[in-house]
C-alpha positions as a printed Julia matrix, in Angstrom:
101×3 Matrix{Float64}:
   2.87    9.13  -15.98
  -0.19   11.29  -16.05
  -2.85   11.79  -13.4
  -4.83    8.75  -14.53
  -1.74    6.56  -14.14
  -1.31    7.68  -10.55
  -5.01    7.15   -9.82
  -4.76    3.61  -11.16
  -1.57    2.97   -9.16
  -3.27    4.28   -6.01
  -6.32    2.15   -6.66
  -4.17   -0.95   -7.04
  -2.31   -0.1    -3.82
  -5.6     0.36   -1.93
  -6.99   -2.85   -3.41
  -3.89   -4.77   -2.33
  -4.3    -3.52    1.25
  -8.0    -4.29    1.25
  -7.34   -7.8    -0.11
  -4.78   -8.53    2.6
  -7.12   -7.21    5.31
 -10.15   -9.18    4.18
  -8.7   -12.38    2.71
  -5.44  -12.97    4.58
  -5.9   -11.37    8.0
  -9.65  -11.97    8.08
  -9.24  -15.73    7.64
  -6.67  -16.09   10.41
  -7.72  -16.65   14.02
  -8.13  -13.44   16.0
  -4.84  -12.4    17.65
  -4.47  -11.63   21.35
  -4.01   -7.95   20.6
  -6.33   -6.48   17.97
  -4.91   -5.46   14.62
  -3.98   -1.77   14.5
  -1.5     0.12   12.35
   1.1    -0.37   15.11
   0.59   -4.15   15.25
   3.78   -6.01   14.18
   1.97   -7.99   11.47
   0.53   -4.83    9.91
   3.91   -3.1    10.14
   5.58   -6.02    8.38
   3.04   -5.84    5.56
   3.6    -2.07    5.28
   7.38   -2.54    5.19
   7.13   -5.3     2.62
   4.85   -3.21    0.43
   7.22   -0.26    0.7
  10.16   -2.38   -0.5
   8.0    -3.78   -3.31
   7.02   -0.24   -4.33
  10.68    0.82   -4.34
  11.33   -1.82   -6.98
   8.16   -1.01   -8.94
   8.89    2.74   -8.8
  12.39    2.13  -10.12
  10.95    0.08  -12.99
   8.3     2.73  -13.74
  10.93    5.45  -13.78
  13.33    3.47  -15.91
  11.07    1.88  -18.53
   7.86    3.95  -18.61
   9.13    7.44  -17.84
  12.53    6.95  -19.48
  14.76    8.2   -16.64
  18.3     7.37  -17.72
  19.82    7.9   -14.29
  18.62    6.69  -10.91
  15.9     9.18   -9.89
  16.01    8.66   -6.13
  13.5    11.39   -5.24
  10.88    9.98   -7.63
  11.39    6.46   -6.32
  11.13    7.45   -2.64
   8.18    9.85   -3.02
   6.24    7.45   -5.23
   6.87    4.55   -2.84
   5.86    6.58    0.22
   2.66    7.79   -1.45
   1.69    4.28   -2.55
   2.44    2.86    0.92
   0.32    5.62    2.47
  -2.63    4.65    0.24
  -1.95    0.96    0.98
  -2.22    1.72    4.71
  -5.81    2.91    4.23
  -6.71   -0.42    2.66
  -5.0    -2.57    5.29
  -6.16   -0.5     8.29
  -8.67   -2.69   10.19
  -9.75    0.22   12.4
 -11.89    1.63    9.6
 -13.45   -1.67    8.57
 -16.84   -0.82   10.09
 -18.06    2.64    9.3
 -21.39    2.37   11.21
 -23.43    3.95    8.44
 -26.92    4.89    9.67
 -29.98    3.36    8.01
């Protein structure tokens, strides 16, 4: 994968987090404790996305990059980086940036 491939993968990860924050969590009733990155619901989405990225990273390494053996370091680093970008999209603390007029 080249740089553009990683930019597209990061954009898709951010978009997935943003979609979950706005469409899924935004349509639910407000919880007793506000959503933060340490909230159990947000942590479950982060964990689920990490597991999904482990599978996708394995498939990218195997079929796109042509790794014949199991490249564990690529899979873990790629999954962590994508989950980190996903956390920016799902983070409700930065939803309002208070931009001045």
